[in-house]
DRENPA-3360 file (N, C-alpha, C; in nm, 2 decimals, always signed):
BEGIN
1 = MVQTINVK = +0.08/-0.12/+0.00/+0.00/+0.00/+0.00/+0.09/+0.13/+0.00 ~ +0.05/+0.22/-0.08/+0.12/+0.35/-0.09/+0.03/+0.46/-0.04 ~ +0.09/+0.54/+0.05/+0.01/+0.66/+0.11/+0.10/+0.78/+0.08 ~ +0.04/+0.88/+0.01/+0.11/+1.00/-0.03/+0.10/+1.09/+0.10 ~ +0.22/+1.15/+0.13/+0.22/+1.24/+0.24/+0.23/+1.39/+0.19 ~ +0.31/+1.41/+0.09/+0.33/+1.55/+0.05/+0.40/+1.55/-0.09 ~ +0.35/+1.64/-0.18/+0.41/+1.66/-0.31/+0.42/+1.81/-0.33 ~ +0.54/+1.86/-0.36/+0.56/+2.00/-0.39/+0.63/+2.01/-0.53;
9 = SIKTPECR = +0.59/+2.12/-0.60/+0.65/+2.14/-0.73/+0.67/+2.29/-0.75 ~ +0.79/+2.32/-0.80/+0.82/+2.46/-0.83/+0.88/+2.47/-0.97 ~ +0.86/+2.59/-1.03/+0.91/+2.62/-1.16/+0.98/+2.75/-1.16 ~ +1.09/+2.76/-1.24/+1.15/+2.89/-1.26/+1.06/+2.97/-1.35 ~ +1.07/+3.11/-1.35/+0.97/+3.19/-1.41/+0.98/+3.21/-1.56 ~ +1.08/+3.16/-1.63/+1.10/+3.18/-1.77/+0.98/+3.13/-1.85 ~ +0.93/+3.20/-1.95/+0.82/+3.15/-2.02/+0.85/+3.03/-2.11 ~ +0.98/+3.02/-2.15/+1.02/+2.90/-2.23/+1.15/+2.85/-2.17;
17 = GNVQITVG = +1.16/+2.72/-2.17/+1.29/+2.66/-2.12/+1.31/+2.67/-1.97 ~ +1.20/+2.66/-1.90/+1.21/+2.67/-1.75/+1.23/+2.54/-1.69 ~ +1.29/+2.54/-1.57/+1.32/+2.42/-1.49/+1.20/+2.40/-1.40 ~ +1.16/+2.27/-1.39/+1.05/+2.23/-1.30/+1.11/+2.12/-1.21 ~ +1.09/+2.14/-1.08/+1.14/+2.04/-0.98/+1.01/+2.00/-0.90 ~ +0.99/+1.87/-0.90/+0.88/+1.81/-0.82/+0.94/+1.71/-0.72 ~ +0.90/+1.72/-0.60/+0.95/+1.63/-0.49/+0.83/+1.57/-0.42 ~ +0.82/+1.44/-0.41/+0.71/+1.38/-0.34/+0.76/+1.29/-0.23;
25 = RFVKNGSP = +0.69/+1.30/-0.11/+0.72/+1.21/+0.00/+0.60/+1.12/+0.01 ~ +0.62/+0.99/+0.04/+0.51/+0.89/+0.06/+0.56/+0.78/+0.15 ~ +0.47/+0.70/+0.19/+0.50/+0.58/+0.27/+0.46/+0.46/+0.18 ~ +0.55/+0.37/+0.17/+0.52/+0.24/+0.09/+0.56/+0.13/+0.18 ~ +0.46/+0.04/+0.21/+0.48/-0.07/+0.29/+0.54/-0.04/+0.43 ~ +0.50/+0.08/+0.48/+0.55/+0.12/+0.61/+0.68/+0.20/+0.61 ~ +0.75/+0.21/+0.49/+0.88/+0.28/+0.49/+0.86/+0.41/+0.42 ~ +0.91/+0.52/+0.48/+0.91/+0.65/+0.41/+1.00/+0.65/+0.29;
33 = ETVADIDF = +0.95/+0.71/+0.18/+1.03/+0.72/+0.06/+1.02/+0.87/+0.01 ~ +1.12/+0.91/-0.07/+1.12/+1.04/-0.13/+1.16/+1.02/-0.27 ~ +1.09/+1.09/-0.37/+1.12/+1.08/-0.51/+1.13/+1.22/-0.56 ~ +1.21/+1.24/-0.67/+1.22/+1.38/-0.73/+1.21/+1.36/-0.88 ~ +1.15/+1.46/-0.94/+1.15/+1.47/-1.09/+1.20/+1.61/-1.12 ~ +1.31/+1.62/-1.19/+1.37/+1.75/-1.23/+1.38/+1.75/-1.38 ~ +1.32/+1.85/-1.44/+1.33/+1.86/-1.59/+1.31/+2.00/-1.64 ~ +1.34/+2.01/-1.77/+1.32/+2.14/-1.84/+1.18/+2.13/-1.91;
41 = DEDFAFAA = +1.11/+2.23/-1.90/+0.98/+2.24/-1.98/+0.99/+2.34/-2.09 ~ +0.93/+2.30/-2.20/+0.93/+2.39/-2.32/+0.85/+2.52/-2.29 ~ +0.74/+2.51/-2.22/+0.65/+2.62/-2.20/+0.61/+2.63/-2.05 ~ +0.60/+2.75/-2.00/+0.56/+2.78/-1.86/+0.41/+2.78/-1.85 ~ +0.34/+2.85/-1.94/+0.19/+2.87/-1.93/+0.12/+2.73/-1.93 ~ +0.02/+2.72/-1.85/-0.04/+2.59/-1.82/-0.09/+2.53/-1.95 ~ -0.17/+2.60/-2.03/-0.23/+2.55/-2.16/-0.12/+2.50/-2.25 ~ -0.02/+2.58/-2.27/+0.09/+2.54/-2.36/+0.17/+2.42/-2.31;
49 = HASDVVNH = +0.19/+2.42/-2.18/+0.26/+2.31/-2.12/+0.18/+2.18/-2.13 ~ +0.05/+2.19/-2.11/-0.04/+2.07/-2.12/-0.04/+2.02/-2.26 ~ -0.04/+2.11/-2.36/-0.04/+2.08/-2.50/+0.09/+2.00/-2.53 ~ +0.20/+2.05/-2.48/+0.33/+1.98/-2.50/+0.33/+1.84/-2.44 ~ +0.28/+1.83/-2.32/+0.27/+1.69/-2.25/+0.19/+1.60/-2.34 ~ +0.07/+1.64/-2.39/-0.02/+1.56/-2.47/+0.05/+1.52/-2.60 ~ +0.11/+1.62/-2.66/+0.19/+1.59/-2.79/+0.30/+1.49/-2.77 ~ +0.38/+1.51/-2.66/+0.49/+1.42/-2.63/+0.43/+1.28/-2.61;
57 = YLLGTGTN = +0.32/+1.27/-2.54/+0.26/+1.14/-2.51/+0.21/+1.07/-2.64 ~ +0.14/+1.15/-2.72/+0.08/+1.09/-2.84/+0.19/+1.06/-2.94 ~ +0.29/+1.14/-2.95/+0.40/+1.12/-3.05/+0.51/+1.03/-3.00 ~ +0.51/+1.00/-2.87/+0.62/+0.92/-2.82/+0.75/+0.99/-2.81 ~ +0.74/+1.13/-2.80/+0.87/+1.21/-2.80/+0.88/+1.27/-2.66 ~ +0.99/+1.35/-2.64/+1.01/+1.42/-2.52/+1.04/+1.56/-2.55 ~ +1.08/+1.63/-2.44/+1.12/+1.77/-2.46/+1.24/+1.78/-2.56 ~ +1.23/+1.87/-2.65/+1.34/+1.89/-2.75/+1.46/+1.96/-2.69;
65 = PMLIYEYI = +1.57/+1.89/-2.68/+1.69/+1.95/-2.62/+1.74/+2.07/-2.69 ~ +1.72/+2.07/-2.82/+1.77/+2.18/-2.91/+1.69/+2.30/-2.87 ~ +1.56/+2.29/-2.85/+1.48/+2.41/-2.81/+1.52/+2.46/-2.67 ~ +1.55/+2.37/-2.58/+1.59/+2.41/-2.45/+1.72/+2.49/-2.46 ~ +1.81/+2.43/-2.53/+1.94/+2.50/-2.55/+1.92/+2.64/-2.61 ~ +1.84/+2.65/-2.71/+1.81/+2.78/-2.78/+1.74/+2.88/-2.68 ~ +1.65/+2.83/-2.60/+1.58/+2.92/-2.50/+1.68/+2.97/-2.40 ~ +1.77/+2.89/-2.35/+1.87/+2.93/-2.25/+1.96/+3.03/-2.31;
73 = KARDPRAN = +2.02/+3.00/-2.43/+2.11/+3.09/-2.50/+2.05/+3.22/-2.54 ~ +1.92/+3.22/-2.57/+1.85/+3.34/-2.61/+1.84/+3.44/-2.49 ~ +1.82/+3.38/-2.37/+1.81/+3.45/-2.24/+1.95/+3.51/-2.20 ~ +2.05/+3.42/-2.22/+2.18/+3.46/-2.18/+2.28/+3.40/-2.28 ~ +2.32/+3.48/-2.38/+2.41/+3.43/-2.48/+2.55/+3.39/-2.43 ~ +2.58/+3.44/-2.31/+2.71/+3.40/-2.25/+2.71/+3.28/-2.17 ~ +2.59/+3.22/-2.15/+2.58/+3.10/-2.06/+2.67/+2.99/-2.12 ~ +2.75/+2.93/-2.03/+2.83/+2.82/-2.06/+2.76/+2.69/-2.02;
81 = LGYALEPK = +2.71/+2.62/-2.12/+2.63/+2.50/-2.10/+2.72/+2.37/-2.11 ~ +2.85/+2.40/-2.13/+2.95/+2.28/-2.14/+2.95/+2.22/-2.28 ~ +2.87/+2.27/-2.37/+2.87/+2.22/-2.51/+2.81/+2.32/-2.60 ~ +2.82/+2.30/-2.73/+2.76/+2.39/-2.83/+2.68/+2.31/-2.93 ~ +2.58/+2.37/-2.97/+2.49/+2.31/-3.07/+2.48/+2.40/-3.19 ~ +2.47/+2.35/-3.31/+2.45/+2.43/-3.43/+2.31/+2.42/-3.47 ~ +2.23/+2.52/-3.46/+2.09/+2.52/-3.49/+2.07/+2.50/-3.64 ~ +1.96/+2.43/-3.67/+1.93/+2.40/-3.81/+1.81/+2.48/-3.85;
89 = GTQNQLRG = +1.76/+2.57/-3.77/+1.64/+2.65/-3.80/+1.61/+2.74/-3.68 ~ +1.50/+2.82/-3.69/+1.46/+2.91/-3.59/+1.38/+2.82/-3.49 ~ +1.35/+2.88/-3.37/+1.27/+2.81/-3.27/+1.14/+2.77/-3.32 ~ +1.07/+2.86/-3.40/+0.94/+2.83/-3.45/+0.95/+2.72/-3.56 ~ +1.05/+2.72/-3.64/+1.07/+2.61/-3.73/+1.09/+2.48/-3.67 ~ +1.17/+2.48/-3.56/+1.19/+2.36/-3.49/+1.07/+2.30/-3.42 ~ +0.98/+2.40/-3.38/+0.86/+2.36/-3.31/+0.75/+2.32/-3.41 ~ +0.77/+2.35/-3.53/+0.67/+2.32/-3.63/+0.56/+2.42/-3.64;
97 = R = +0.59/+2.54/-3.60/+0.49/+2.65/-3.60/+0.52/+2.75/-3.70;
% end
């Protein structure tokens, strides 16, 4: 039996390429457990994020790492991410918009 005790989620405020951290505490078979999900989201707004989640589920894809890279570099061109990518199009072209 699993009993949820507490779940908290926070997001950074960027409209695109924001970080979401979700931490959950629960009890499973009498033992306390803690889990965390830390990821980048393509969109901050609820409707856009929900659309991304549905599309990823239906298409069997995940968050596009190229988009996340571009969003971060657009906010801070000097950001050292430890690697460089060569874009093959604009953000809208990569998103299919």
